[in-house]
N, C-alpha and C positions, 0 to 999 in steps of 0.2 A: 384324356391323355394329351399331354403337351407334345409339340413336335421335337424331334431329335435336333439338338443343336451341336454342330461340329465346326471347330475353328482350325483352319490349316494355315500354318506359317512356314514360309520357305525361304531359303537362301539367306540365313542370318549372317553368315560369314563372320562369326565372332572372331575377335582377334586373340591370338595366342598371347599369354602373359609376356610382357616385355617388348611386343612388336607393335608396329604402327598398323592401322587399319588397311585391310587388303582392298584392292580394286579402286584405289583412290577415294575411298570413303572419307568424307570430312567430319563425320561424328563417330564417336565411339560406339560400335555395334552392341556392346554390353549395356550401354545407356539406352539404346534403341529398344533392346529387349525389355528393360525395366519399363519403358514407355508402353510397350505392347501389353505387358502384364497389368499396368495401371488401367489401360483401356479395357481389358477383360474385366477388371474389378467394377468398371462403370456400366457394364451391360445390364439390362433389365432382368435377364434370366442367365444363370450360370450354364456354361457348356456341359455336355455330357462327354465330349471327347475333344482333345487338343492334339493336333498332329504337327510335328516339325518335319517337313519333307526335304531334308538334306541340305548339304553345305552348312552344316552346323557350325563348325570351327575351321576356319581356313588354315589347313596344314597344322592342326593342333596337336598338342602332347597329351599323354595320359592325365597329367595334372589339370589341363584345360577341360578335358571331358569330365573329369571328376568334379570340377567346379560347376559345369553345366548340369551334371546328374543332381547335384545338391539343389539347384534352382528348380529342376523338373520335379524333384521330390516335394519341394515347398509348394509348387503349383498344384500338385495333386492333392495335398492336404488342404490348402487354402480354398481351392475351387471345388473340392470334393467331386473330382472327375478323373477320368482316364487321360494320361498324357503318354503319347507314343512318339518315338523319333525313328527316323531312318536315315541312311547315309547318302550323301552326294558325292560328286566326283572330286570336290576339294577336301573331303573328310579323309582321315587316315585311319584305315580299318584297324591296324594293330593297336594304335593308341586309343581308339574308341573302345576296343575290346577290353584293354587293360584298365582304363580309367572309368568306363561307364557300366560295363556289365559285370555281374557277379561270376559268370562262367563263360567259356568260349562257346559260341553257338554253332561253330562249324565254318564252312567256307562262305556262307551267306547269312546275313542278319535279316531274316524274314519271320513274320509272326501273323497270327490271326486272333481276333477276339470277336465276341458276340455281345450286342446290346439289343435286347428284345429280339425282333425278327430281322435284325440286320447283322451281317457278317462283314467285318472290316479286315482287309488284308494289307499288310505292311511289307512291301518288297524291296529287295536290295538291287537296284539297277546299276551299282558300281561294280562293273566287271572289268578286270585288267584288259587293256588293249582296245576298249571302246569308250572314247571320250564322251560321246553323246549318250551313253548308257545302253544297257542290254540286260535282258533277263536270261540267265543260264537255263539250259534245258532241265536241270534238276528243280529249279524254282517253278518253271512252267508245269512240270509234271506234278509237283506238290500242290500248286494252285488248282490245276485241273481236278486232282483228286478230291480236294475239299469242295470245290464248286459242284462236282457231281454228287457228293454226299449230302448237300443241302440245296437242291434245285429250287425250292420254294422261298428261300431266304433272299432278301435284297443283299447284294454284294457291292461293297465300295472298295476300290483299289487305290492304294496310295503308293507312289514311288517318286523319286526325285526327277527323273528324266521323262519327257513325253514319249 
C-alpha cells in the first residue's frame, strides 16, 4: 500500500474578474494557480486529496466562485482525486454559497471525509467579528461528536486560521 499523498494550497487570493491583484501581487493569481496545477501534473504519483485552505478569491463574486468551481471540477477529473476547499477571512461566504455550492450548508461550511483509516475534517474558521479566525461552538461540538465516534481513526484537521 502506497503512502497517502495530500497537497495543501492556501491563500490563493485569486483576483475577481476585472480587478487588479490584491495585496500588491505582481503576477496574476489565476496564472499562479495554473502553474500549481502544472506542478501537480509533474509529480511522480498523483495525490489522494488536494485541499485549498482559504482566501480562495479576494472579495470574489458568485461568478468568480463559479469559475473556481469549474477549475476544481476539472482537477478532480484529471487527477482522479478528492479536492476540497474551505473559506478564509478574505472570502465572501454569500458569494461562495451562491457560486460554488449546489445548496446552502447553513451557517458554517464544514465537512468530513474518510480515506482508508483516515478522517479528514474541513472546518470554517471564518466567523464574523474574529479577524484571526475562530471555531464556533456548534462546529466544535460537531467535531467532538465525530472524533468520539471514530477514536481509532487518524484525524486530520484543515482550516484557514491557525
